[in-house]
C-alpha positions in Angstrom: 0.0 0.0 0.0 1.3 3.5 -0.8 0.7 6.7 1.1 1.3 10.1 -0.3 3.9 12.5 1.1 3.7 16.0 -0.4 5.2 16.6 -3.8 7.6 19.4 -4.8 4.7 21.7 -5.8 3.1 21.2 -2.3 6.5 21.8 -0.7 6.9 25.0 -2.8 3.5 26.2 -1.7 4.4 25.5 1.9 7.7 27.4 1.4 5.7 30.4 0.1 3.4 30.3 3.1 6.3 30.0 5.5 8.0 33.0 3.9 4.7 35.0 4.0 4.4 34.2 7.7 8.0 34.9 8.6 8.2 38.3 7.0 5.6 40.0 9.2 7.3 38.5 12.3 10.6 39.8 11.1 9.3 43.2 10.4 7.8 43.4 13.9 11.1 42.9 15.5 12.3 46.2 17.1 15.6 47.7 16.0 18.3 48.3 18.6 19.3 51.9 19.4 22.6 52.8 20.8 23.2 56.1 22.7 26.9 56.3 23.4 28.6 59.2 25.1 32.4 58.6 24.8 35.9 59.8 25.5 38.8 58.9 23.3 42.5 59.5 22.7 45.2 58.4 20.2 47.6 59.8 17.7 47.0 62.1 14.7 49.4 61.7 11.8 49.7 64.6 9.3 50.5 63.1 5.9 50.9 66.4 4.1 50.3 69.7 6.0 50.2 71.8 2.8 47.5 69.5 1.3 45.7 69.2 4.6 45.7 65.4 4.6 46.0 63.2 7.6 44.4 60.7 9.9 44.3 59.3 13.3 44.0 56.0 15.1 42.8 55.8 18.7 40.2 54.6 21.1 36.7 55.7 21.9 35.3 54.3 25.2 31.7 54.7 26.2 31.2 56.7 29.4 27.9 55.2 30.4 25.6 55.6 33.4 26.1 52.9 36.1 23.3 50.7 34.8 25.1 49.8 31.5 26.8 46.5 32.2 29.1 46.3 29.2 30.1 49.7 27.9 31.3 49.9 24.2 35.0 50.1 23.6 35.9 51.1 20.0 39.0 51.5 18.0 38.7 54.6 15.8 40.4 55.0 12.5 39.9 58.4 10.6 41.2 59.7 7.3 40.6 63.4 6.8 41.3 66.4 4.6 41.5 69.9 6.2 41.0 73.0 4.0 42.9 75.8 5.8 41.2 78.5 3.6 37.7 77.6 4.7 38.6 75.8 8.0 36.5 72.9 6.9 37.2 69.2 7.5 35.9 66.2 5.5 36.8 62.5 5.5 35.8 59.0 6.4 35.9 56.9 9.6 35.6 53.4 11.0 34.8 52.5 14.6 35.5 48.8 15.3 34.5 47.0 18.5 37.6 46.2 20.6 36.0 43.0 21.7 34.6 41.9 18.3 36.8 42.9 15.3 34.0 41.7 12.9 31.7 44.5 14.2 32.5 47.9 12.6 30.6 51.2 12.1 31.6 53.2 9.1 30.7 56.4 7.4 31.7 59.9 6.5 32.6 63.0 8.6 32.5 66.7 8.2 33.4 69.5 10.5 35.6 72.5 11.1 39.0 73.5 12.6 39.8 76.3 15.0 42.6 77.9 12.9 44.3 77.8 9.5 47.6 76.5 11.0 45.8 73.8 13.1 47.8 70.9 11.6 51.1 72.6 12.5 50.3 74.4 15.7 47.5 72.3 17.1 43.9 73.3 18.1 40.5 71.9 18.0 38.3 70.1 15.5 34.6 69.9 15.8 33.2 66.9 14.0 29.9 65.6 12.7 30.0 61.8 12.0 27.4 60.4 9.6 27.1 56.6 10.2 26.1 55.0 6.9 26.5 51.3 7.6 28.2 48.6 9.6 29.2 44.9 9.9 28.8 42.1 12.4 26.8 43.2 15.5 26.5 46.7 13.8 25.2 45.4 10.4 23.2 48.0 8.5 23.7 50.6 11.2 22.6 54.2 10.6 22.9 57.3 12.7 25.2 60.2 13.6 27.8 61.4 16.0 29.2 64.7 17.3 32.6 65.3 18.9 35.3 67.7 19.8 39.0 66.7 19.2 41.8 68.6 20.9 45.0 68.2 18.9 48.4 68.9 20.5 51.2 68.1 18.0 54.1 68.1 20.4 52.5 65.7 23.0 54.8 62.9 24.1 52.3 60.1 23.9 48.7 60.5 22.7 48.5 63.8 20.8 44.7 64.1 20.7 41.8 63.8 23.1 38.2 63.4 21.9 34.9 63.8 23.7 31.6 63.1 21.9 28.4 61.2 21.4 27.3 58.5 18.9 23.6 57.8 18.4 22.8 55.0 16.0 20.3 52.2 15.2 20.9 48.6 14.2 18.0 46.6 12.6 17.0 43.7 14.9 19.4 40.8 14.4 16.6 38.3 14.5 15.0 39.6 11.3 17.0 37.4 8.8 17.1 34.4 11.2 13.3 34.3 11.4 12.9 34.3 7.6 15.6 31.7 7.1 14.2 29.4 9.8 10.8 29.4 8.2 12.3 28.7 4.7 14.5 25.9 6.0 11.7 24.2 7.8 9.6 24.1 4.7 12.5 23.0 2.5 13.2 20.0 4.8 9.5 19.0 4.8 9.5 19.3 1.0 12.4 16.9 0.5 10.1 14.1 1.5 7.8 14.9 -1.4 7.3 11.4 -3.0 5.3 8.2 -2.7 6.4 5.9 0.0 5.4 2.3 0.4 4.0 1.8 3.9 4.3 -1.4 5.9 1.2 -3.6 5.6 
């Protein structure tokens, strides 16, 4: 005697239903918002003072209220161009988690400097960060940041100090997992889509 186990077309129909059910669940998942006041320090390197090009590598450590159990610790990498004529700054940045190197925020920056000879004599940058994406735990992040960077060229160790704020949102990490789980479940049940001889 034969009994019928769903065919490929039935499995495909089930797959479509699972996808249709998983999407609203995924869409209902709340995004995660980060509000990160921070302090940082590191070293500015001026590549070409006449052209206004340079960059810095340093740290940005969250200064949270006491109820934040694991404050963010980030490694910051910035490349910039400073226009001494207009005192404007532009460039790009990456903030990478110090505890998870696969998790990075990235984007562009703009801002201004305190004086035309800032790269030679030191001074202050005011910066607007525009977060345009991310990877790992920060995948598809979006948001902004503001900071002030005090640059002291002759400092013996870290030659800049930064104080600022990052505010960004990351889509709920469960979104893709929900969709894939539904699809996988239906695909597994669809593989059995054939006639099977039953005992008896």
